[in-house]
C-alpha positions as CSV (number, residue, x, y, z in Angstrom):
1,M,-19.3,27.0,-34.4
2,I,-22.3,27.2,-32.1
3,V,-25.7,28.2,-33.5
4,T,-28.3,28.9,-30.9
5,V,-31.8,29.2,-32.1
6,R,-34.4,30.7,-29.8
7,A,-38.1,30.5,-30.4
8,R,-38.3,34.1,-31.5
9,D,-35.7,33.5,-34.2
10,A,-37.8,31.1,-36.2
11,P,-40.5,32.8,-38.4
12,S,-43.3,30.4,-37.5
13,S,-42.7,30.1,-33.8
14,R,-44.2,31.5,-30.6
15,P,-42.1,34.4,-29.3
16,G,-40.7,34.9,-25.8
17,I,-40.3,31.5,-24.3
18,I,-36.6,31.4,-23.7
19,S,-34.2,34.3,-23.6
20,A,-30.6,34.2,-24.9
21,G,-29.5,33.6,-21.3
22,G,-31.8,30.6,-20.9
23,V,-34.2,32.4,-18.4
24,S,-37.9,31.8,-18.9
25,E,-39.8,34.8,-20.1
26,G,-43.1,33.1,-20.6
27,P,-45.2,30.1,-19.6
28,L,-43.7,26.7,-20.4
29,L,-45.9,24.3,-22.2
30,T,-44.8,21.4,-20.0
31,G,-45.2,23.0,-16.6
32,H,-41.6,22.1,-15.9
33,Y,-38.4,24.0,-16.2
34,P,-36.9,24.2,-19.7
35,M,-34.3,21.6,-20.6
36,K,-32.2,22.8,-23.5
37,L,-31.8,20.4,-26.4
38,V,-28.4,20.4,-28.1
39,I,-27.3,18.7,-31.3
40,L,-23.5,18.1,-31.4
41,A,-22.6,17.4,-35.0
42,V,-19.4,16.6,-37.0
43,G,-19.1,18.8,-40.1
44,R,-20.2,22.2,-41.0
45,G,-23.7,22.9,-42.2
46,R,-23.5,25.0,-45.3
47,A,-26.3,27.2,-46.6
48,S,-28.7,24.5,-47.8
49,P,-32.4,23.6,-47.6
50,E,-31.5,21.0,-44.9
51,Q,-29.7,23.6,-42.8
52,T,-32.8,25.8,-43.1
53,L,-34.9,22.9,-41.8
54,V,-32.6,22.4,-38.8
55,R,-32.8,26.0,-37.8
56,D,-36.6,26.1,-38.3
57,W,-37.2,23.0,-36.2
58,L,-34.8,24.1,-33.4
59,G,-36.5,27.5,-33.5
60,R,-39.9,26.0,-32.9
61,L,-38.8,24.3,-29.7
62,P,-40.5,26.1,-26.8
63,Q,-37.3,25.7,-24.7
64,G,-34.9,26.6,-27.5
65,G,-32.3,24.5,-29.1
66,S,-28.9,24.7,-30.5
67,I,-26.5,22.9,-32.8
68,I,-22.8,22.8,-32.2
69,E,-20.7,21.9,-35.2
70,I,-17.1,20.6,-35.0
71,E,-14.6,19.8,-37.7
72,S,-11.4,17.8,-37.9
73,K,-8.8,18.7,-40.5
74,L,-7.2,15.3,-40.3
75,P,-7.4,12.9,-43.3
76,S,-10.1,10.2,-43.1
77,G,-9.2,7.2,-40.8
78,P,-9.0,6.2,-37.2
79,A,-7.1,9.3,-36.2
80,R,-9.7,11.6,-37.6
81,T,-12.5,9.7,-35.9
82,R,-10.7,9.9,-32.6
83,D,-10.1,13.7,-33.1
84,E,-13.8,14.2,-34.0
85,G,-14.8,12.3,-30.8
86,E,-12.5,14.4,-28.7
87,R,-13.9,17.6,-30.2
88,L,-17.5,16.5,-29.6
89,L,-16.8,15.5,-26.0
90,K,-15.1,18.9,-25.3
91,Q,-18.4,20.6,-26.2
92,L,-20.4,18.4,-23.8
93,P,-21.2,19.9,-20.4
94,A,-19.9,17.6,-17.7
95,T,-23.3,16.7,-16.3
96,A,-25.3,16.7,-19.5
97,P,-26.7,13.3,-20.6
98,L,-25.3,12.3,-24.0
99,I,-27.4,10.4,-26.6
100,A,-25.4,9.0,-29.5
101,C,-27.1,8.8,-32.8
102,D,-25.7,5.6,-34.1
103,P,-26.8,3.2,-36.8
104,H,-26.3,0.3,-34.3
105,G,-28.4,2.1,-31.7
106,R,-32.0,1.2,-30.6
107,D,-34.6,2.1,-33.2
108,T,-36.5,4.9,-31.5
109,S,-40.0,6.0,-32.1
110,S,-41.2,9.5,-31.5
111,A,-43.1,8.4,-28.3
112,A,-39.9,6.6,-27.0
113,L,-37.9,9.8,-27.7
114,A,-40.4,11.8,-25.8
115,A,-40.2,9.4,-22.9
116,L,-36.4,9.6,-22.9
117,L,-36.6,13.4,-22.8
118,Q,-39.1,13.3,-20.0
119,Q,-36.9,10.9,-18.0
120,H,-33.9,13.2,-18.2
121,R,-35.9,16.3,-17.6
122,D,-37.5,14.8,-14.5
123,D,-34.0,13.7,-13.3
124,G,-33.1,17.4,-13.3
125,A,-31.0,17.7,-16.5
126,A,-30.6,21.3,-17.6
127,A,-29.5,20.2,-21.1
128,I,-29.4,17.0,-23.1
129,C,-27.0,16.5,-26.0
130,F,-27.5,14.4,-29.1
131,A,-24.2,13.5,-31.0
132,I,-24.1,12.9,-34.7
133,G,-20.8,11.4,-35.8
134,G,-18.8,11.8,-38.9
135,A,-18.7,9.7,-42.0
136,D,-16.8,6.9,-40.2
137,G,-19.2,7.0,-37.2
138,H,-18.4,7.7,-33.5
139,D,-15.2,7.2,-31.7
140,P,-15.5,4.5,-29.0
141,A,-14.9,7.3,-26.3
142,V,-18.2,9.0,-27.4
143,L,-20.1,5.7,-27.4
144,D,-18.7,4.9,-24.0
145,R,-19.8,8.3,-22.6
146,A,-23.3,8.1,-24.1
147,Q,-26.1,7.0,-21.8
148,T,-28.1,5.8,-24.8
149,R,-27.6,5.0,-28.5
150,I,-30.5,5.7,-30.8
151,A,-31.2,5.1,-34.5
152,F,-34.0,6.2,-36.8
153,G,-34.3,2.8,-38.6
154,S,-31.7,0.8,-40.4
155,A,-31.4,3.0,-43.5
156,T,-28.3,5.2,-44.0
157,W,-29.2,8.9,-44.1
158,P,-27.1,11.8,-45.4
159,H,-25.7,13.8,-42.5
160,M,-27.4,17.0,-43.3
161,L,-30.8,15.3,-43.8
162,F,-30.3,13.4,-40.5
163,R,-29.7,16.7,-38.7
164,A,-33.1,18.0,-40.0
165,M,-34.8,14.7,-39.1
166,L,-33.4,14.8,-35.5
167,A,-34.4,18.4,-35.0
168,E,-38.0,17.6,-36.2
169,Q,-38.1,14.6,-33.9
170,L,-36.9,16.7,-30.9
171,Y,-39.7,19.2,-31.7
172,R,-42.2,16.3,-32.1
173,A,-41.1,14.8,-28.7
174,S,-41.5,18.2,-27.0
175,M,-45.0,18.5,-28.4
176,I,-45.9,15.0,-27.2
177,L,-44.8,16.0,-23.7
178,A,-46.7,19.2,-23.9
179,G,-49.9,17.4,-25.0
180,H,-49.9,19.4,-28.2
181,P,-51.9,18.0,-31.2
182,Y,-48.9,18.2,-33.6
183,H,-48.2,14.5,-33.0
184,R,-51.1,12.4,-34.2
185,A,-50.1,8.7,-33.9
């Protein structure tokens, strides 16, 4: 399932930044072309407060954002993890940078995430994808394909809550790059 959230879809956002086709309809906050931010996640987001938060934060992104959810019907174990990895990688555009959200990744501050987005944007990436693995983590193929592995501290987070946290951090990083006062560090 692919859920694309445009700025005009979120109740508290500014309308008319990115159309459904990805063409700019208004001024960009950063002065650069829009780089779409995509969350690739294992599991389905059910109707929940966390899913509402994900949609709200992605909807606030001036360039738009989306979440692509995949599921495996295999029983828990290495075969399922491999299947989840294959399904995640099938959703990844060939040229898009992949950032794996991994508990063994580098602890990443909001400013460091903004710098990472800026680097990929300035390198000409049209989209950047962030992968959230299943209960048993990422398949080695996903970790091998990833340019970077990031973590939000050493705590273990529920998957649905982590999605919301990642969506908020993507918004915060975008606002840092835009010079918006949302981030006050």
